[in-house]
VOGU-605212 format. One record per atom (N, C-alpha, C, O, CB): residue in three letters; x, y, z; residue number from 0; atom name. Coordinates in steps of 0.2 Angstrom, whole numbers. Atoms other than C-alpha are relative to their C-alpha. Glycine has a CB too. Layout:
VOGU-605212
- ala, X, Y, Z, NUM, CA
...
This chain:
VOGU-605212
- unk, 3, 6, -2, 0, N
- unk, -174, -787, 426, 0, CA
- unk, 5, -4, 0, 0, C
- unk, 11, -2, 0, 0, O
- unk, -4, -2, -3, 0, CB
- unk, -5, 6, -2, 1, N
- unk, -165, -804, 428, 1, CA
- unk, 3, -2, -5, 1, C
- unk, 8, -6, -4, 1, O
- unk, -3, -6, 4, 1, CB
- unk, -1, 1, 6, 2, N
- unk, -164, -805, 411, 2, CA
- unk, 8, 2, -2, 2, C
- unk, 12, -1, -6, 2, O
- unk, -4, 2, -3, 2, CB
- unk, -8, -4, 2, 3, N
- unk, -148, -793, 411, 3, CA
- unk, 3, -1, 6, 3, C
- unk, 8, 4, 6, 3, O
- unk, -1, 8, -2, 3, CB
- unk, -4, 2, -5, 4, N
- unk, -141, -799, 427, 4, CA
- unk, 6, -4, -4, 4, C
- unk, 6, -8, -8, 4, O
- unk, -4, -4, 6, 4, CB
- unk, -5, 4, 0, 5, N
- unk, -124, -805, 426, 5, CA
- unk, 4, -4, 6, 5, C
- unk, 10, -6, 5, 5, O
- unk, 3, 3, -2, 5, CB
- unk, -1, 4, -5, 6, N
- unk, -123, -812, 442, 6, CA
- unk, 6, 3, 5, 6, C
- unk, 10, -1, 7, 6, O
- unk, 0, -6, -3, 6, CB
- unk, -4, -2, -3, 7, N
- unk, -113, -799, 450, 7, CA
- unk, -2, 8, 3, 7, C
- unk, -2, 13, -1, 7, O
- unk, 5, 0, -2, 7, CB
- unk, 4, -5, -2, 8, N
- unk, -122, -788, 462, 8, CA
- unk, 3, 9, -3, 8, C
- unk, 0, 14, -5, 8, O
- unk, 1, -2, 8, 8, CB
- unk, -3, -7, 1, 9, N
- unk, -111, -772, 459, 9, CA
- unk, 0, 1, -8, 9, C
- unk, -1, 7, -9, 9, O
- unk, 8, 0, 2, 9, CB
- unk, -2, 0, 8, 10, N
- unk, -109, -774, 440, 10, CA
- unk, -8, 2, -2, 10, C
- unk, -9, 7, -6, 10, O
- unk, 4, -9, -3, 10, CB
- unk, 7, 0, 1, 11, N
- unk, -129, -776, 439, 11, CA
- unk, -2, 8, 3, 11, C
- unk, -5, 12, -1, 11, O
- unk, -4, -7, 4, 11, CB
- unk, 3, -7, -2, 12, N
- unk, -131, -760, 449, 12, CA
- unk, 4, 6, -5, 12, C
- unk, 2, 11, -7, 12, O
- unk, 2, 2, 10, 12, CB
- unk, -3, -5, 5, 13, N
- unk, -118, -750, 437, 13, CA
- unk, -5, -1, -6, 13, C
- unk, -9, 4, -8, 13, O
- unk, 9, -1, -2, 13, CB
- unk, 5, 1, 5, 14, N
- unk, -128, -757, 423, 14, CA
- unk, -7, 5, 1, 14, C
- unk, -8, 9, -4, 14, O
- unk, -3, -6, -1, 14, CB
- unk, 7, -4, -2, 15, N
- unk, -145, -749, 431, 15, CA
- unk, 2, 7, 0, 15, C
- unk, -1, 11, -3, 15, O
- unk, -2, -2, 8, 15, CB
- unk, -1, -9, 0, 16, N
- unk, -137, -732, 434, 16, CA
- unk, 2, 2, -6, 16, C
- unk, 0, 8, -8, 16, O
- unk, 6, 4, 5, 16, CB
- unk, -2, -2, 6, 17, N
- unk, -130, -732, 417, 17, CA
- unk, -8, 1, -4, 17, C
- unk, -10, 5, -8, 17, O
- unk, 6, -4, -4, 17, CB
- unk, 5, -2, 4, 18, N
- unk, -146, -735, 410, 18, CA
- unk, -6, 5, 2, 18, C
- unk, -10, 7, -2, 18, O
- unk, -3, -6, -1, 18, CB
- unk, 4, -6, -1, 19, N
- unk, -156, -722, 421, 19, CA
- unk, 3, 7, -2, 19, C
- unk, 0, 12, -2, 19, O
- unk, -1, 0, 8, 19, CB
- unk, -2, -7, 3, 20, N
- unk, -143, -709, 414, 20, CA
- unk, -2, 0, -7, 20, C
- unk, -4, 6, -9, 20, O
- unk, 8, 3, 1, 20, CB
- unk, 4, -1, 8, 21, N
- unk, -149, -713, 396, 21, CA
- unk, -7, 1, 1, 21, C
- unk, -10, 5, -3, 21, O
- unk, 1, -7, -5, 21, CB
- unk, 7, -3, -1, 22, N
- unk, -166, -712, 402, 22, CA
- unk, -1, 5, 2, 22, C
- unk, -7, 7, 0, 22, O
- unk, -4, -2, 4, 22, CB
- unk, 1, -8, -2, 23, N
- unk, -164, -695, 410, 23, CA
- unk, 3, 3, -5, 23, C
- unk, 0, 9, -6, 23, O
- unk, 4, 2, 7, 23, CB
- unk, -1, -3, 6, 24, N
- unk, -156, -690, 394, 24, CA
- unk, -5, 0, -5, 24, C
- unk, -6, 5, -8, 24, O
- unk, 6, -1, -3, 24, CB
- unk, 5, 2, 3, 25, N
- unk, -170, -697, 385, 25, CA
- unk, -5, 5, 3, 25, C
- unk, -7, 9, -1, 25, O
- unk, -1, -6, 2, 25, CB
- unk, 5, -3, -3, 26, N
- unk, -183, -690, 396, 26, CA
- unk, 1, 8, -2, 26, C
- unk, -4, 12, -4, 26, O
- unk, 0, -2, 8, 26, CB
- unk, -2, -8, 2, 27, N
- unk, -174, -671, 394, 27, CA
- unk, -1, 1, -7, 27, C
- unk, -5, 6, -9, 27, O
- unk, 7, 3, 2, 27, CB
- unk, 0, -1, 8, 28, N
- unk, -173, -674, 375, 28, CA
- unk, -8, 1, -2, 28, C
- unk, -11, 5, -5, 28, O
- unk, 4, -8, -5, 28, CB
- unk, 7, 0, 1, 29, N
- unk, -192, -677, 375, 29, CA
- unk, -4, 6, 2, 29, C
- unk, -9, 8, -2, 29, O
- unk, -3, -6, 3, 29, CB
- unk, 3, -7, -3, 30, N
- unk, -197, -662, 385, 30, CA
- unk, 4, 5, -3, 30, C
- unk, 3, 11, 0, 30, O
- unk, 1, 0, 8, 30, CB
- unk, -2, -5, 2, 31, N
- unk, -187, -652, 374, 31, CA
- unk, 6, 4, 3, 31, C
- unk, 8, 10, 2, 31, O
- unk, -4, 3, -1, 31, CB
- unk, -5, -3, -5, 32, N
- unk, -174, -648, 387, 32, CA
- unk, 7, -2, -3, 32, C
- unk, 12, -4, 1, 32, O
- unk, -1, -4, 7, 32, CB
- unk, -6, 2, 2, 33, N
- unk, -159, -651, 375, 33, CA
- unk, 5, 7, -1, 33, C
- unk, 8, 8, -7, 33, O
- unk, -1, -5, -7, 33, CB
- unk, -5, -5, 1, 34, N
- unk, -149, -635, 377, 34, CA
- unk, 7, -3, 0, 34, C
- unk, 7, -9, 2, 34, O
- unk, 0, 6, 4, 34, CB
- unk, -7, 3, 2, 35, N
- unk, -131, -637, 373, 35, CA
- unk, 4, -2, 8, 35, C
- unk, 7, -7, 8, 35, O
- unk, 4, 7, -5, 35, CB
- unk, -3, 2, -5, 36, N
- unk, -126, -635, 392, 36, CA
- unk, -4, -7, 3, 36, C
- unk, -1, -11, 4, 36, O
- unk, 0, 6, 4, 36, CB
- unk, 2, 6, -2, 37, N
- unk, -138, -648, 397, 37, CA
- unk, 1, -6, -2, 37, C
- unk, 1, -11, 1, 37, O
- unk, -5, 0, 1, 37, CB
- unk, -2, 7, 5, 38, N
- unk, -135, -660, 383, 38, CA
- unk, 8, -3, 2, 38, C
- unk, 10, -8, 3, 38, O
- unk, 0, 2, -8, 38, CB
- unk, -7, 2, 0, 39, N
- unk, -116, -658, 386, 39, CA
- unk, 1, -3, 7, 39, C
- unk, 5, -8, 7, 39, O
- unk, 5, 7, -1, 39, CB
- unk, 0, 3, -7, 40, N
- unk, -118, -661, 405, 40, CA
- unk, -1, -7, -1, 40, C
- unk, 3, -11, 1, 40, O
- unk, -4, 3, 4, 40, CB
- unk, 2, 7, 0, 41, N
- unk, -128, -676, 402, 41, CA
- unk, 5, -5, -3, 41, C
- unk, 7, -10, 0, 41, O
- unk, -6, -1, -3, 41, CB
- unk, -5, 4, 4, 42, N
- unk, -116, -683, 389, 42, CA
- unk, 7, -1, 3, 42, C
- unk, 10, -6, 2, 42, O
- unk, 1, 3, -8, 42, CB
- unk, -5, 0, -5, 43, N
- unk, -101, -679, 401, 43, CA
- unk, -2, -6, 5, 43, C
- unk, 1, -12, 5, 43, O
- unk, -1, 8, 3, 43, CB
- unk, 2, 5, -6, 44, N
- unk, -109, -689, 415, 44, CA
- unk, 0, -6, -4, 44, C
- unk, 2, -11, -2, 44, O
- unk, -8, 2, 5, 44, CB
- unk, 2, 7, 4, 45, N
- unk, -113, -703, 403, 45, CA
- unk, 7, -2, -2, 45, C
- unk, 8, -8, 0, 45, O
- unk, -4, 0, -7, 45, CB
- unk, -7, 2, 1, 46, N
- unk, -95, -703, 397, 46, CA
- unk, 4, -2, 5, 46, C
- unk, 6, -8, 6, 46, O
- unk, 2, 6, -3, 46, CB
- unk, -2, 2, -6, 47, N
- unk, -88, -702, 413, 47, CA
- unk, -2, -7, 4, 47, C
- unk, 3, -9, 7, 47, O
- unk, -1, 4, 3, 47, CB
- unk, 4, 6, -2, 48, N
- unk, -99, -716, 419, 48, CA
- unk, 3, -7, -4, 48, C
- unk, 6, -12, -1, 48, O
- unk, -8, 1, -1, 48, CB
- unk, -1, 6, 4, 49, N
- unk, -95, -728, 406, 49, CA
- unk, 7, -1, 0, 49, C
- unk, 9, -6, 1, 49, O
- unk, -2, 1, -8, 49, CB
- unk, -6, 2, -2, 50, N
- unk, -77, -725, 408, 50, CA
- unk, 0, -4, 7, 50, C
- unk, 3, -10, 8, 50, O
- unk, 5, 7, -1, 50, CB
- unk, -1, 5, -6, 51, N
- unk, -79, -730, 426, 51, CA
- unk, -2, -6, 0, 51, C
- unk, 1, -11, 4, 51, O
- unk, -2, 3, 5, 51, CB
- unk, 4, 9, 0, 52, N
- unk, -90, -746, 423, 52, CA
- unk, 4, -3, -3, 52, C
- unk, 5, -9, -1, 52, O
- unk, -8, -1, -4, 52, CB
- unk, -4, 6, 5, 53, N
- unk, -78, -752, 409, 53, CA
- unk, 7, -1, 5, 53, C
- unk, 10, -7, 4, 53, O
- unk, 2, 4, -10, 53, CB
- unk, -7, 1, -3, 54, N
- unk, -62, -750, 421, 54, CA
- unk, -2, -5, 5, 54, C
- unk, 2, -9, 6, 54, O
- unk, 3, 5, 3, 54, CB
- unk, 4, 5, -5, 55, N
- unk, -74, -759, 435, 55, CA
- unk, 0, -6, -2, 55, C
- unk, 4, -11, 0, 55, O
- unk, -7, 2, 2, 55, CB
- unk, 1, 7, 5, 56, N
- unk, -79, -773, 423, 56, CA
- unk, 6, -2, -2, 56, C
- unk, 5, -8, -3, 56, O
- unk, -4, 1, -6, 56, CB
- unk, -7, 1, 3, 57, N
- unk, -61, -775, 416, 57, CA
- unk, 5, -4, 5, 57, C
- unk, 8, -9, 4, 57, O
- unk, 2, 8, -3, 57, CB
- unk, -3, 3, -6, 58, N
- unk, -54, -777, 433, 58, CA
- unk, -3, -7, 2, 58, C
- unk, 1, -11, 4, 58, O
- unk, 0, 5, 6, 58, CB
- unk, 4, 5, -2, 59, N
- unk, -67, -789, 437, 59, CA
- unk, 2, -7, -4, 59, C
- unk, 4, -12, -2, 59, O
- unk, -7, 2, -2, 59, CB
- unk, -2, 4, 4, 60, N
- unk, -63, -799, 422, 60, CA
- unk, 7, -3, 2, 60, C
- unk, 7, -9, 4, 60, O
- unk, 1, 3, -7, 60, CB
- unk, -5, 2, -3, 61, N
- unk, -46, -800, 427, 61, CA
- unk, 1, -4, 6, 61, C
- unk, 5, -9, 7, 61, O
- unk, 2, 3, 1, 61, CB
- unk, 1, 5, -6, 62, N
- unk, -50, -806, 443, 62, CA
- unk, -1, -7, -1, 62, C
- unk, 3, -12, 1, 62, O
- unk, -7, 2, 4, 62, CB
- unk, 4, 7, 2, 63, N
- unk, -60, -821, 437, 63, CA
- unk, 5, -3, -6, 63, C
- unk, 4, -9, -8, 63, O
- unk, -8, 2, -3, 63, CB
- unk, -4, 3, 5, 64, N
- unk, -46, -824, 423, 64, CA
- unk, -4, -1, -6, 64, C
- unk, -4, -7, -9, 64, O
- unk, 2, -7, 2, 64, CB
- unk, 5, 0, 7, 65, N
- unk, -59, -822, 408, 65, CA
- unk, 4, 0, -5, 65, C
- unk, 7, 5, -8, 65, O
- unk, -5, 6, 0, 65, CB
- unk, -3, 0, 6, 66, N
- unk, -52, -829, 393, 66, CA
- unk, -1, 3, -5, 66, C
- unk, 4, 4, -9, 66, O
- unk, -1, -4, -2, 66, CB
- unk, 1, -6, 5, 67, N
- unk, -61, -817, 381, 67, CA
- unk, 0, 7, 3, 67, C
- unk, -3, 12, 1, 67, O
- unk, -6, 0, -2, 67, CB
- unk, -1, -8, -3, 68, N
- unk, -56, -802, 391, 68, CA
- unk, 4, 5, -5, 68, C
- unk, 2, 11, -4, 68, O
- unk, 5, 0, 8, 68, CB
- unk, -4, -4, 6, 69, N
- unk, -44, -795, 376, 69, CA
- unk, -6, 3, -4, 69, C
- unk, -6, 9, -5, 69, O
- unk, 4, -6, -5, 69, CB
- unk, 4, 0, 4, 70, N
- unk, -58, -796, 365, 70, CA
- unk, -6, 6, 2, 70, C
- unk, -8, 10, -1, 70, O
- unk, -2, -6, -2, 70, CB
- unk, 5, -3, -2, 71, N
- unk, -70, -788, 377, 71, CA
- unk, 1, 7, 1, 71, C
- unk, -3, 12, -1, 71, O
- unk, -1, -3, 5, 71, CB
- unk, -4, -7, -1, 72, N
- unk, -58, -774, 382, 72, CA
- unk, -1, 4, -7, 72, C
- unk, -4, 10, -7, 72, O
- unk, 8, 0, 1, 72, CB
- unk, 1, -4, 6, 73, N
- unk, -58, -769, 364, 73, CA
- unk, -6, 1, -2, 73, C
- unk, -6, 6, -7, 73, O
- unk, 4, -3, -5, 73, CB
- unk, 7, -2, 0, 74, N
- unk, -77, -768, 363, 74, CA
- unk, 0, 5, 3, 74, C
- unk, -4, 10, 1, 74, O
- unk, -4, -6, 1, 74, CB
- unk, 2, -6, -5, 75, N
- unk, -77, -757, 377, 75, CA
- unk, 4, 6, -2, 75, C
- unk, 3, 12, 0, 75, O
- unk, 2, -3, 7, 75, CB
- unk, -5, -4, 2, 76, N
- unk, -62, -748, 369, 76, CA
- unk, -5, 4, -6, 76, C
- unk, -6, 10, -5, 76, O
- unk, 6, -4, -3, 76, CB
- unk, 3, -3, 6, 77, N
- unk, -72, -744, 352, 77, CA
- unk, -6, 3, 2, 77, C
- unk, -7, 9, -1, 77, O
- unk, -3, -5, -5, 77, CB
- unk, 5, -5, -3, 78, N
- unk, -88, -739, 362, 78, CA
- unk, 1, 6, 2, 78, C
- unk, -3, 11, 1, 78, O
- unk, -2, -2, 5, 78, CB
- unk, -3, -5, -4, 79, N
- unk, -78, -727, 372, 79, CA
- unk, 2, 6, -5, 79, C
- unk, 1, 12, -4, 79, O
- unk, 7, -2, 5, 79, CB
- unk, -1, -4, 6, 80, N
- unk, -72, -720, 355, 80, CA
- unk, -5, 4, -3, 80, C
- unk, -5, 10, -5, 80, O
- unk, 2, -3, -5, 80, CB
- unk, 5, -3, 4, 81, N
- unk, -89, -717, 348, 81, CA
- unk, -4, 4, 7, 81, C
- unk, -6, 10, 5, 81, O
- unk, -5, -7, -3, 81, CB
- unk, 2, -6, -5, 82, N
- unk, -96, -708, 365, 82, CA
- unk, 5, 5, 1, 82, C
- unk, 3, 11, 3, 82, O
- unk, -2, -2, 7, 82, CB
- unk, -5, -6, -1, 83, N
- unk, -82, -698, 366, 83, CA
- unk, -1, 4, -7, 83, C
- unk, -2, 10, -7, 83, O
- unk, 9, -3, 1, 83, CB
- unk, 3, -2, 6, 84, N
- unk, -86, -694, 347, 84, CA
- unk, -6, 5, 1, 84, C
- unk, -5, 11, 0, 84, O
- unk, -2, -5, -6, 84, CB
- unk, 6, -4, 0, 85, N
- unk, -103, -689, 351, 85, CA
- unk, -1, 6, 5, 85, C
- unk, -4, 11, 3, 85, O
- unk, -4, -5, 2, 85, CB
- unk, -2, -6, -4, 86, N
- unk, -98, -678, 365, 86, CA
- unk, 3, 6, -3, 86, C
- unk, 0, 11, -3, 86, O
- unk, 5, -2, 5, 86, CB
- unk, -4, -4, 2, 87, N
- unk, -85, -669, 356, 87, CA
- unk, -4, 3, -7, 87, C
- unk, -4, 9, -9, 87, O
- unk, 8, -3, -1, 87, CB
- unk, 3, -3, 7, 88, N
- unk, -96, -668, 339, 88, CA
- unk, -8, 6, 4, 88, C
- unk, -9, 12, 2, 88, O
- unk, -3, -9, -6, 88, CB
- unk, 5, -4, -6, 89, N
- unk, -112, -661, 352, 89, CA
- unk, 3, 7, 1, 89, C
- unk, 0, 12, -1, 89, O
- unk, 1, -3, 8, 89, CB
- unk, -3, -6, -3, 90, N
- unk, -100, -648, 360, 90, CA
- unk, 4, 5, -5, 90, C
- unk, 6, 10, -4, 90, O
- unk, 5, -3, 5, 90, CB
- unk, -2, -4, 4, 91, N
- unk, -93, -642, 343, 91, CA
- unk, -7, 3, -5, 91, C
- unk, -6, 7, -9, 91, O
- unk, 6, -3, -4, 91, CB
- unk, 7, -3, 5, 92, N
- unk, -111, -639, 335, 92, CA
- unk, 0, -5, -6, 92, C
- unk, -6, -5, -9, 92, O
- unk, 2, 8, -4, 92, CB
- unk, 0, 5, 5, 93, N
- unk, -107, -654, 322, 93, CA
- unk, -7, -4, 0, 93, C
- unk, -10, -6, -5, 93, O
- unk, 7, -5, 0, 93, CB
- unk, 6, 4, 0, 94, N
- unk, -123, -663, 329, 94, CA
- unk, -5, 1, 5, 94, C
- unk, -2, 4, 10, 94, O
- unk, 1, -6, -1, 94, CB
- unk, 4, 0, -7, 95, N
- unk, -137, -663, 342, 95, CA
- unk, -3, -7, 2, 95, C
- unk, -3, -12, -1, 95, O
- unk, -7, 4, 0, 95, CB
- unk, 3, 7, -2, 96, N
- unk, -144, -675, 352, 96, CA
- unk, -6, -2, -3, 96, C
- unk, -11, 2, -2, 96, O
- unk, -2, -1, 7, 96, CB
- unk, 7, 1, 3, 97, N
- unk, -158, -684, 343, 97, CA
- unk, -2, -7, 2, 97, C
- unk, 2, -11, 5, 97, O
- unk, 1, 2, -8, 97, CB
- unk, 3, 9, -1, 98, N
- unk, -169, -702, 344, 98, CA
- unk, 5, -5, -1, 98, C
- unk, 6, -9, 2, 98, O
- unk, -6, -3, -5, 98, CB
- unk, -6, 5, 2, 99, N
- unk, -155, -710, 334, 99, CA
- unk, 5, -1, 5, 99, C
- unk, 7, -7, 8, 99, O
- unk, 3, 2, -7, 99, CB
- unk, -7, 2, -6, 100, N
- unk, -141, -707, 346, 100, CA
- unk, -2, -3, 7, 100, C
- unk, 1, -8, 10, 100, O
- unk, 5, 8, 3, 100, CB
- unk, 2, 4, -7, 101, N
- unk, -152, -712, 361, 101, CA
- unk, -1, -6, -1, 101, C
- unk, 1, -11, 2, 101, O
- unk, -6, 2, 3, 101, CB
- unk, 1, 8, 3, 102, N
- unk, -157, -728, 350, 102, CA
- unk, 6, -4, 1, 102, C
- unk, 6, -9, 4, 102, O
- unk, -1, 0, -8, 102, CB
- unk, -6, 4, 1, 103, N
- unk, -139, -732, 347, 103, CA
- unk, 2, 0, 7, 103, C
- unk, 5, -5, 8, 103, O
- unk, 5, 2, -5, 103, CB
- unk, -3, 1, -6, 104, N
- unk, -134, -729, 365, 104, CA
- unk, -3, -6, 4, 104, C
- unk, 1, -10, 7, 104, O
- unk, 0, 6, 4, 104, CB
- unk, 4, 4, -2, 105, N
- unk, -148, -740, 372, 105, CA
- unk, 3, -5, -3, 105, C
- unk, 6, -9, 1, 105, O
- unk, -6, 1, 1, 105, CB
- unk, 0, 6, 3, 106, N
- unk, -146, -753, 359, 106, CA
- unk, 7, -4, 1, 106, C
- unk, 7, -10, 2, 106, O
- unk, 0, 2, -6, 106, CB
- unk, -6, 2, -3, 107, N
- unk, -128, -754, 363, 107, CA
- unk, 2, -4, 6, 107, C
- unk, 6, -9, 7, 107, O
- unk, 2, 5, 0, 107, CB
- unk, -1, 1, -7, 108, N
- unk, -130, -755, 381, 108, CA
- unk, -3, -8, 1, 108, C
- unk, -1, -12, 4, 108, O
- unk, -4, 6, 5, 108, CB
- unk, 4, 6, 0, 109, N
- unk, -143, -769, 379, 109, CA
- unk, 3, -7, -3, 109, C
- unk, 1, -13, -1, 109, O
- unk, -6, 3, -4, 109, CB
- unk, -3, 5, 5, 110, N
- unk, -134, -779, 366, 110, CA
- unk, 6, -3, 4, 110, C
- unk, 6, -9, 4, 110, O
- unk, 3, 2, -7, 110, CB
- unk, -7, 1, -4, 111, N
- unk, -117, -778, 376, 111, CA
- unk, -2, -3, 5, 111, C
- unk, 1, -9, 5, 111, O
- unk, 3, 6, 3, 111, CB
- unk, 1, 5, -6, 112, N
- unk, -124, -785, 392, 112, CA
- unk, -3, -6, -1, 112, C
- unk, -1, -12, 2, 112, O
- unk, -5, 4, 6, 112, CB
- unk, 3, 6, 3, 113, N
- unk, -135, -798, 383, 113, CA
- unk, 5, -6, -2, 113, C
- unk, 5, -12, -1, 113, O
- unk, -5, 3, -6, 113, CB
- unk, -4, 5, 6, 114, N
- unk, -121, -805, 372, 114, CA
- unk, 6, 1, 2, 114, C
- unk, 10, -3, 0, 114, O
- unk, -1, 2, -8, 114, CB
- unk, -7, -1, -1, 115, N
- unk, -104, -798, 379, 115, CA
- unk, -1, -2, 7, 115, C
- unk, 2, -7, 10, 115, O
- unk, 4, 7, -3, 115, CB
- unk, -2, 2, -8, 116, N
- unk, -106, -798, 398, 116, CA
- unk, -2, -7, 2, 116, C
- unk, 2, -11, 5, 116, O
- unk, -4, 5, 5, 116, CB
- unk, 2, 8, 0, 117, N
- unk, -116, -814, 398, 117, CA
- unk, 6, -5, 0, 117, C
- unk, 6, -9, 4, 117, O
- unk, -3, -1, -6, 117, CB
- unk, -6, 5, 0, 118, N
- unk, -100, -823, 394, 118, CA
- unk, 4, 0, 4, 118, C
- unk, 6, -6, 6, 118, O
- unk, 4, 1, -5, 118, CB
- unk, -4, 1, -6, 119, N
- unk, -90, -818, 408, 119, CA
- unk, -5, -2, 4, 119, C
- unk, -3, -7, 7, 119, O
- unk, 3, 5, 2, 119, CB
- unk, 5, 2, -5, 120, N
- unk, -105, -821, 419, 120, CA
- unk, 0, -7, 0, 120, C
- unk, -1, -9, 6, 120, O
- unk, -7, 2, -2, 120, CB
- unk, 0, 6, 0, 121, N
- unk, -105, -838, 413, 121, CA
- unk, 6, -3, 2, 121, C
- unk, 7, -9, 3, 121, O
- unk, -3, -3, -5, 121, CB
- unk, -7, 2, -1, 122, N
- unk, -87, -840, 416, 122, CA
- unk, 2, 1, 6, 122, C
- unk, 8, -2, 7, 122, O
- unk, 3, 4, -4, 122, CB
- unk, -2, -1, -6, 123, N
- unk, -86, -833, 432, 123, CA
- unk, -2, -5, 6, 123, C
- unk, -7, -8, 6, 123, O
- unk, -2, 6, 1, 123, CB
- unk, 0, 6, -5, 124, N
- unk, -84, -845, 447, 124, CA
- unk, -7, 0, 5, 124, C
- unk, -8, -4, 9, 124, O
- unk, 6, 1, 6, 124, CB
């Protein structure tokens, strides 16, 4: 909804797509469709999309000369390490997808958009 808008249509669309990926993964988990291949494919899609989105968003911040860009990029990097670790742990059998992981992913995205992304949104011309 508009509460999550950063006043950039492309980035808003990317956030919606990211939420759709998380929701699809959650729906599969709730239906019991959490085979290793299904989970890995979904987590791989999310990991790849996160990377794409972060690169796009970081380029946008460069274009608008956002002063908080260094910290924002650092936040992105830490989250990418986390999601990559989840992927690797699931792949190696150290962890299975569960509600806690889903909650962490969704909570992180919501908090990030509402707190961090809104900062550059207010800075943009």
